[in-house]
C-alpha positions as CSV (number, residue, x, y, z in Angstrom):
1,M,0.0,0.0,0.0
2,P,1.4,3.5,-0.8
3,E,2.0,6.0,1.7
4,L,-0.9,8.4,3.2
5,P,-2.3,10.7,2.1
6,V,-3.6,9.0,-1.0
7,S,-5.6,11.0,-3.5
8,R,-9.0,10.4,-4.5
9,R,-8.0,9.5,-8.1
10,R,-5.1,7.1,-6.9
11,L,-7.8,5.4,-4.2
12,L,-10.4,4.6,-6.8
13,Q,-7.6,3.2,-9.5
14,M,-6.4,0.6,-6.7
15,S,-10.3,0.0,-5.5
16,G,-12.6,-2.7,-7.0
17,L,-9.9,-4.2,-9.2
18,G,-10.0,-1.1,-11.0
19,F,-13.6,-0.6,-11.3
20,G,-13.3,2.7,-9.3
21,N,-11.5,4.2,-11.9
22,L,-14.4,3.6,-14.2
23,A,-16.2,5.2,-11.8
24,L,-14.1,8.1,-11.6
25,A,-14.1,8.7,-15.6
26,H,-18.0,8.7,-15.0
27,L,-18.0,11.2,-12.6
28,L,-15.5,13.2,-14.4
29,A,-17.4,12.9,-17.6
30,S,-20.5,13.8,-15.8
31,E,-19.3,17.2,-14.7
32,G,-17.6,17.9,-18.0
33,R,-14.0,17.8,-16.6
34,A,-13.1,15.4,-19.2
35,A,-14.6,17.3,-21.9
36,T,-11.9,20.2,-21.3
37,G,-9.1,21.3,-19.4
38,A,-10.1,24.7,-19.1
39,V,-11.4,25.5,-15.6
40,D,-10.8,29.0,-15.1
41,L,-12.1,32.3,-16.4
42,K,-9.0,34.0,-17.3
43,P,-9.0,35.7,-20.7
44,R,-8.2,33.3,-23.6
45,P,-6.9,34.2,-27.0
46,T,-9.6,34.3,-30.0
47,H,-8.8,32.4,-33.1
48,F,-8.5,35.7,-35.1
49,E,-9.1,39.3,-34.4
50,P,-12.8,39.9,-33.0
51,Q,-15.2,42.6,-34.0
52,A,-17.2,42.0,-30.4
53,K,-15.9,41.5,-27.2
54,A,-19.4,41.0,-25.4
55,V,-22.9,39.8,-25.9
56,I,-26.4,41.2,-24.5
57,Q,-29.0,38.5,-25.3
58,F,-32.6,39.8,-25.2
59,I,-34.6,36.4,-24.8
60,Q,-38.5,37.6,-25.6
61,S,-39.8,33.9,-24.2
62,G,-43.0,33.0,-25.9
63,G,-42.5,34.1,-29.6
64,P,-43.5,37.4,-30.7
65,S,-45.5,37.8,-33.9
66,Q,-43.5,39.1,-36.7
67,M,-46.4,40.3,-38.7
68,D,-47.6,42.3,-35.8
69,L,-44.2,44.1,-35.1
70,F,-41.8,44.2,-38.1
71,D,-43.3,42.2,-41.0
72,P,-46.6,43.9,-42.0
73,K,-48.3,41.7,-44.8
74,P,-51.0,43.6,-46.9
75,M,-52.5,40.4,-48.1
76,L,-53.6,39.6,-44.6
77,T,-55.6,42.8,-44.8
78,K,-56.7,42.1,-48.2
79,M,-57.8,38.6,-47.7
80,A,-58.9,38.8,-44.1
81,G,-61.4,36.1,-43.0
82,K,-60.7,33.9,-45.9
83,P,-58.6,30.9,-45.7
84,H,-54.9,30.4,-46.2
85,P,-54.6,29.1,-49.8
86,D,-52.2,26.0,-48.9
87,G,-53.1,25.9,-45.1
88,V,-50.9,26.1,-42.2
89,E,-48.9,23.8,-39.9
90,I,-51.2,23.7,-36.8
91,H,-50.0,23.2,-33.3
92,Q,-52.8,23.9,-30.9
93,P,-56.6,23.4,-31.0
94,N,-59.1,26.2,-31.3
95,N,-57.1,27.2,-34.7
96,K,-58.9,28.1,-37.8
97,N,-57.3,28.3,-41.3
98,T,-58.5,32.1,-41.5
99,L,-56.3,34.7,-42.3
100,L,-56.1,37.2,-39.3
101,P,-54.7,40.9,-40.2
102,S,-52.5,43.0,-37.9
103,P,-54.5,45.1,-35.5
104,F,-52.0,47.6,-35.7
105,E,-50.9,50.4,-38.1
106,F,-47.3,50.3,-39.6
107,K,-44.9,53.2,-40.4
108,R,-41.4,53.1,-42.5
109,Y,-38.6,54.7,-40.6
110,G,-35.1,55.5,-41.2
111,Q,-32.7,55.5,-44.2
112,S,-33.3,51.6,-44.5
113,G,-37.1,51.9,-44.6
114,M,-37.6,49.4,-42.2
115,D,-41.4,49.0,-41.2
116,I,-42.2,49.1,-37.4
117,S,-45.5,48.5,-35.6
118,E,-47.1,51.5,-33.7
119,V,-46.5,49.3,-30.3
120,L,-43.1,50.0,-30.5
121,P,-42.8,53.8,-30.5
122,H,-39.3,53.8,-29.3
123,L,-37.4,51.5,-31.7
124,P,-37.8,53.7,-34.8
125,S,-35.3,56.1,-33.0
126,I,-32.4,53.5,-33.4
127,V,-33.9,51.8,-36.5
128,D,-30.7,52.8,-38.6
129,N,-28.3,51.1,-35.8
130,L,-30.2,47.8,-36.1
131,T,-29.6,44.7,-38.4
132,F,-33.2,42.9,-38.9
133,I,-33.4,39.4,-39.8
134,R,-37.1,38.8,-41.4
135,S,-36.0,35.1,-42.5
136,M,-34.9,33.2,-39.4
137,Q,-36.6,29.9,-39.1
138,T,-36.2,27.2,-36.6
139,E,-37.2,23.5,-36.0
140,H,-39.8,22.9,-33.5
141,N,-43.1,24.4,-32.7
142,N,-42.9,24.0,-28.6
143,H,-41.4,27.0,-26.5
144,L,-39.0,24.7,-24.6
145,E,-37.3,23.0,-27.8
146,G,-37.6,26.3,-29.8
147,L,-35.4,27.9,-27.0
148,N,-33.1,24.9,-26.9
149,M,-32.6,25.2,-30.7
150,L,-32.1,29.0,-30.5
151,L,-29.5,28.4,-27.5
152,T,-27.7,25.2,-28.5
153,C,-28.8,24.5,-32.1
154,K,-30.6,21.2,-30.9
155,I,-34.0,21.0,-29.7
156,H,-33.2,18.4,-26.7
157,P,-31.6,19.6,-23.7
158,G,-28.0,18.7,-22.5
159,R,-26.0,20.7,-24.8
160,P,-24.0,24.2,-23.6
161,V,-25.9,27.3,-24.6
162,F,-24.5,30.0,-26.4
163,G,-23.1,32.1,-23.4
164,A,-21.6,29.0,-21.9
165,W,-19.6,28.4,-25.1
166,V,-18.6,32.0,-25.1
167,S,-17.4,31.9,-21.8
168,Y,-15.8,28.7,-22.0
169,A,-14.0,29.9,-25.1
170,L,-13.0,33.6,-24.0
171,G,-13.0,33.8,-20.1
172,T,-13.8,37.1,-18.7
173,V,-11.8,40.4,-18.6
174,S,-13.0,40.8,-14.9
175,Q,-11.8,38.3,-12.4
176,N,-14.2,39.5,-9.7
177,L,-17.2,38.5,-11.7
178,P,-18.7,35.8,-13.8
179,A,-18.5,35.7,-17.6
180,Y,-21.9,35.0,-17.9
181,V,-24.8,36.6,-16.0
182,V,-28.4,36.1,-16.1
183,L,-31.1,38.8,-15.3
184,R,-34.6,37.3,-14.8
185,D,-37.6,38.8,-13.4
186,P,-37.5,38.5,-9.5
187,G,-41.0,36.9,-9.6
188,G,-40.0,33.8,-11.6
189,Y,-38.3,31.9,-13.9
190,P,-39.0,31.6,-17.9
191,V,-40.3,28.4,-19.5
192,G,-37.1,26.1,-19.2
193,S,-35.8,27.7,-16.1
194,R,-32.2,27.3,-15.5
195,Q,-31.9,25.1,-18.6
196,L,-31.5,28.3,-20.7
197,W,-28.2,29.1,-19.1
198,A,-26.8,25.6,-18.6
199,S,-23.5,24.7,-19.6
200,G,-24.5,21.2,-20.7
201,Y,-21.2,19.1,-20.8
202,L,-18.8,21.9,-20.3
203,P,-17.7,22.8,-16.7
204,A,-20.2,24.2,-14.4
205,L,-18.0,27.2,-14.1
206,F,-19.2,28.5,-17.6
207,Q,-23.0,28.1,-16.8
208,G,-25.0,31.6,-16.3
209,V,-25.0,33.0,-12.7
210,E,-28.1,34.3,-11.8
211,F,-28.1,38.1,-10.3
212,N,-30.9,39.2,-8.6
213,T,-32.5,42.8,-9.5
214,K,-34.1,43.3,-6.0
215,G,-32.7,42.6,-2.6
216,V,-29.2,40.7,-2.3
217,P,-27.5,40.6,-5.6
218,V,-26.3,37.3,-5.5
219,H,-27.8,34.3,-3.3
220,Y,-25.6,32.7,-0.9
221,L,-22.5,35.1,-1.0
222,A,-23.3,36.8,2.3
223,P,-23.5,34.9,5.6
224,P,-27.1,34.5,6.9
225,Q,-26.0,36.5,10.1
226,P,-23.8,39.8,10.3
227,L,-20.4,38.8,11.5
228,P,-18.0,41.2,13.1
229,P,-15.6,43.4,10.6
230,G,-12.9,41.3,9.2
231,V,-14.2,38.0,10.3
232,Q,-15.6,36.9,6.8
233,R,-12.4,38.0,4.9
234,E,-10.0,36.2,7.2
235,T,-12.5,33.1,7.1
236,L,-11.9,33.2,3.3
237,N,-8.4,33.5,3.6
238,L,-7.8,30.8,5.7
239,L,-10.2,28.6,3.2
240,A,-8.1,29.7,0.3
241,E,-4.8,28.5,2.0
242,M,-6.7,25.2,3.0
243,N,-7.7,24.8,-0.6
244,K,-4.4,25.5,-2.2
245,E,-2.4,23.2,0.1
246,H,-4.9,20.4,-0.5
247,A,-4.7,20.9,-4.1
248,S,-0.9,20.8,-3.9
249,R,-1.1,17.4,-2.4
250,H,-3.4,16.1,-5.2
251,P,-2.0,17.2,-8.4
252,G,-4.1,16.6,-11.8
253,E,-7.4,17.0,-10.1
254,S,-9.1,19.2,-12.7
255,E,-12.7,18.7,-10.8
256,L,-10.8,20.0,-7.5
257,D,-9.2,22.9,-9.3
258,A,-12.6,23.8,-10.8
259,R,-14.6,23.6,-7.4
260,I,-11.6,26.0,-5.8
261,E,-12.2,28.3,-8.7
262,N,-15.8,28.5,-8.0
263,F,-15.3,29.3,-4.4
264,E,-12.7,31.9,-5.2
265,L,-14.9,33.6,-7.6
266,A,-17.9,33.8,-5.1
267,A,-15.5,35.4,-2.5
268,R,-14.4,38.0,-5.0
269,M,-18.1,38.8,-6.0
270,Q,-18.9,39.4,-2.5
271,L,-17.3,42.9,-3.1
272,A,-17.6,43.3,-6.6
273,A,-21.3,42.7,-7.4
274,P,-22.9,45.0,-5.0
275,D,-21.1,47.8,-6.4
276,V,-21.6,46.8,-10.2
277,L,-25.5,46.3,-9.9
278,D,-26.1,49.3,-7.8
279,V,-28.1,51.4,-10.5
280,S,-28.7,54.4,-7.7
281,K,-25.1,55.7,-8.6
282,E,-26.6,56.4,-12.4
283,S,-27.5,59.7,-13.1
284,E,-31.0,61.0,-12.9
285,A,-31.0,61.5,-16.6
286,T,-29.9,57.7,-17.5
287,R,-32.5,56.5,-14.8
288,K,-34.9,58.2,-16.8
289,L,-33.6,57.2,-20.2
290,Y,-34.2,53.5,-19.1
291,G,-37.8,54.3,-17.6
292,L,-36.8,53.8,-13.8
293,D,-39.4,56.4,-13.2
294,D,-42.2,54.7,-14.5
295,P,-43.6,51.5,-12.8
296,V,-44.3,49.9,-16.1
297,T,-40.8,49.9,-17.3
298,E,-38.9,50.1,-14.0
299,P,-38.4,46.2,-13.7
300,Y,-37.2,45.4,-17.3
301,G,-35.4,49.0,-17.2
302,T,-33.4,47.9,-14.1
303,R,-32.2,45.0,-15.7
304,C,-31.1,46.6,-19.0
305,L,-29.0,49.1,-16.8
306,M,-27.4,46.5,-15.0
307,A,-26.5,44.9,-18.2
308,R,-24.5,47.8,-19.6
309,R,-22.9,48.1,-16.1
310,L,-22.0,44.6,-16.1
311,I,-20.4,44.8,-19.8
312,E,-18.4,47.9,-18.3
313,A,-17.2,46.0,-15.7
314,G,-16.1,43.1,-18.1
315,V,-18.5,40.6,-18.0
316,R,-18.6,38.8,-21.4
317,F,-22.3,37.5,-21.9
318,V,-25.5,39.0,-20.3
319,Q,-28.8,37.2,-20.8
320,I,-32.2,39.1,-20.0
321,F,-35.6,38.0,-19.5
322,P,-38.8,39.6,-19.4
323,T,-41.7,38.8,-17.0
324,P,-41.8,34.9,-16.0
325,G,-43.1,32.3,-18.1
326,Q,-43.6,32.9,-21.8
327,P,-45.0,36.4,-21.7
328,W,-45.0,36.8,-25.8
329,D,-47.1,33.7,-26.2
330,H,-50.4,35.3,-27.4
331,H,-52.6,32.5,-28.4
332,D,-55.6,35.1,-27.7
333,K,-56.1,38.7,-26.7
334,L,-52.8,39.4,-28.9
335,P,-54.1,43.2,-29.2
336,S,-54.2,44.0,-25.4
337,Q,-51.3,41.4,-24.3
338,M,-49.0,42.9,-27.3
339,R,-49.3,46.2,-26.0
340,K,-48.5,45.3,-22.5
341,M,-45.5,43.5,-23.3
342,C,-44.2,46.4,-25.6
343,A,-45.0,49.0,-23.1
344,E,-43.0,47.0,-20.4
345,T,-39.9,46.4,-23.0
346,D,-39.4,48.8,-25.6
347,K,-38.4,51.8,-24.2
348,P,-35.5,50.0,-21.8
349,A,-34.1,48.1,-24.9
350,V,-33.9,51.1,-26.9
351,A,-32.4,52.9,-23.9
352,L,-29.7,50.0,-23.8
353,V,-28.5,50.5,-27.5
354,K,-28.6,54.2,-27.2
355,D,-26.5,54.1,-23.9
356,L,-24.1,51.8,-25.3
357,K,-23.6,53.9,-28.6
358,E,-23.1,56.9,-26.4
359,R,-20.4,55.5,-24.2
360,G,-18.5,54.0,-27.1
361,L,-19.5,50.4,-26.1
362,L,-21.8,49.2,-29.0
363,D,-19.2,48.9,-31.6
364,T,-17.9,45.9,-29.6
365,T,-21.2,44.7,-27.9
366,I,-23.5,42.3,-29.8
367,V,-27.0,43.2,-28.8
368,Q,-29.5,40.4,-29.7
369,W,-33.3,40.6,-29.6
370,T,-35.3,37.6,-30.4
371,G,-37.9,35.0,-29.6
372,E,-38.0,31.4,-30.1
373,F,-40.1,31.5,-33.0
374,G,-42.7,33.4,-34.7
375,R,-46.5,33.5,-34.9
376,L,-48.9,31.8,-37.5
377,P,-51.0,34.2,-40.1
378,T,-53.9,32.7,-39.2
379,T,-56.4,33.1,-36.2
380,Q,-56.6,31.3,-33.1
381,N,-59.5,31.7,-30.3
382,G,-60.7,34.9,-32.3
383,D,-57.9,37.2,-31.6
384,G,-54.6,35.2,-31.3
385,R,-52.1,33.5,-33.3
386,D,-50.5,29.9,-32.8
387,H,-46.7,29.1,-33.1
388,N,-44.8,29.3,-36.1
389,R,-41.2,27.6,-36.5
390,N,-41.3,28.4,-40.3
391,A,-40.6,32.3,-39.9
392,F,-39.9,35.0,-37.2
393,T,-37.8,38.2,-37.1
394,M,-35.0,39.1,-34.5
395,W,-33.0,42.2,-34.5
396,L,-29.2,42.4,-33.6
397,A,-27.2,45.7,-33.0
398,G,-23.4,46.5,-32.8
399,G,-20.4,44.1,-32.7
400,G,-19.7,44.4,-36.4
401,L,-23.1,43.8,-37.8
402,K,-24.3,45.7,-40.6
403,P,-26.5,48.6,-39.5
404,G,-29.6,49.5,-41.3
405,L,-29.9,46.1,-43.0
406,I,-33.1,44.4,-43.6
407,H,-32.2,41.0,-44.6
408,G,-34.7,38.1,-46.1
409,A,-38.3,38.0,-46.5
410,T,-41.2,36.0,-45.8
411,D,-44.1,35.0,-48.2
412,D,-47.2,37.5,-48.8
413,F,-48.7,36.0,-45.5
414,G,-45.7,35.9,-43.3
415,Y,-46.0,32.2,-42.9
416,K,-42.7,31.0,-44.4
417,A,-39.3,32.7,-44.7
418,V,-38.5,32.1,-48.4
419,V,-35.8,34.6,-49.3
420,D,-32.2,34.1,-47.7
421,R,-33.5,31.9,-45.3
422,V,-31.3,32.2,-41.7
423,S,-31.1,29.2,-39.5
424,T,-30.3,29.1,-35.9
425,P,-26.9,27.2,-36.4
426,D,-26.0,29.8,-39.1
427,L,-26.8,32.5,-36.7
428,M,-24.6,30.9,-33.9
429,A,-21.9,30.7,-36.2
430,T,-21.9,34.3,-37.4
431,L,-22.2,35.5,-33.7
432,L,-19.1,33.5,-32.8
433,H,-17.2,34.9,-35.6
434,Q,-17.8,38.3,-34.6
435,L,-16.6,37.2,-31.3
436,G,-13.3,36.1,-32.9
437,L,-14.2,32.3,-32.7
438,D,-14.3,29.9,-35.7
439,H,-17.4,27.7,-34.9
440,R,-15.6,24.8,-36.5
441,K,-12.5,25.0,-34.4
442,L,-14.4,25.5,-30.9
443,Q,-14.4,21.9,-30.0
444,V,-14.9,19.7,-27.2
445,S,-14.9,15.8,-26.9
446,H,-18.2,14.4,-25.6
447,G,-20.0,10.9,-25.6
448,G,-17.8,9.7,-28.3
449,R,-17.8,12.5,-30.8
450,V,-16.3,15.9,-31.2
451,E,-19.0,18.7,-30.6
452,T,-18.9,22.3,-31.5
453,P,-21.5,25.2,-30.7
454,S,-23.2,24.8,-34.3
455,D,-23.3,21.1,-34.2
456,V,-21.5,22.1,-37.9
457,T,-21.2,18.3,-39.1
458,V,-25.0,17.9,-38.6
459,T,-26.3,21.3,-39.5
460,G,-23.8,22.3,-42.1
461,A,-23.9,26.0,-40.1
462,K,-21.8,28.6,-42.0
463,V,-21.1,32.2,-41.3
464,R,-23.5,34.6,-43.1
465,G,-21.2,37.3,-44.2
466,E,-23.9,39.3,-45.8
467,L,-25.0,40.2,-42.4
468,L,-21.6,41.8,-41.4
469,S,-19.8,45.5,-41.8
470,R,-16.7,43.6,-42.7
471,P,-15.7,40.5,-45.0
472,V,-15.7,37.1,-43.4
473,R,-12.3,36.4,-41.8
474,I,-12.3,32.6,-42.3
475,S,-13.0,30.3,-45.4
476,A,-16.4,28.9,-45.8
């Protein structure tokens, strides 16, 4: 028998005629440690010079209606009440193959001549800073599967989301904050909950970290009972010394290194997070810009302002969610529910883009506004629309995307993307490219196969250079 102490790895290797080593391999794989050797958030080099350094992702859970916000269809008005000539893909009951015109007026704005609905009164002020993709398509009509496809390029759970890949590949500028932060409504979770910011088979260090917009900024960082001055700092210093001593006796245990890194990051966040998230330090003009003076816009506006402060502090990826559940899921009462959602979110989202531009951050920050799919042109429950995987619109800003661009088109009824269609894997490849990452080279081994963010060997994803201000940096 070897001299004590014995590392866990060595103990498992010696036990059960070697079967313990198999258990170790399983544990490492389940935690993602076998997939990669990267278990810290230190900045890492890109594959080539990036245009963007950070991402702010607005996830509009529920599936906003493209023909009521960004993609007006005169044929819906002309043929209102008549059946769709070819029929549509029905997802839920109470659907009728009856064309439903939009209840909202549209106007064209900016040099791009982009059509914007009346329910988005603030968006026209930044329209020429935006890249609109009217020809997005996805693979599933269920909310969670659609969100999985948007964030991981597969409809099933278990893969890392976009933000986890970014934090894994690039680390973060600030070592006092996570690379990937999630800002959700304090009232509850979106459909899918934490699955929407999961690291999958990557180490847990790269998953999204929830920050609160009310009360304590980060759960479990502060002791439940106040401690005398200096005690908490001394406790953390002692824990750090014990961790380092233990790690020195057990070299090569990457899972231990990852856990220590998590503990140390938590300790650093105790000091950094409250300061970064304190929006009271902003000027009155800035607070008003985001709508913090209005109870309708204050909750979402607070999250948007926090996102800007986090990006300034060096966080790599920030994800913003609206109210809990799937609030853009308008199967009925679409006119009133659409107005409500736009009233809550339009002004704060526009303020964020304006604020980033004013501070010189928009050029290096990608802003993405998107749902998981669109809606049908036909009626459901009289005044609503069902899910539609065949077409939806998203907008992007900054990060080297081509401003003032209207890309792609849907058919006469807005049912299907028919011109210059863009898949979610194509979008993933394109946004990673702007961050200086080749989606084909960003690889980990998992389950006996080589995985990439876009699942390129299956999807055939490619960078869509027509969406970019500069030529593509890599070969197709």
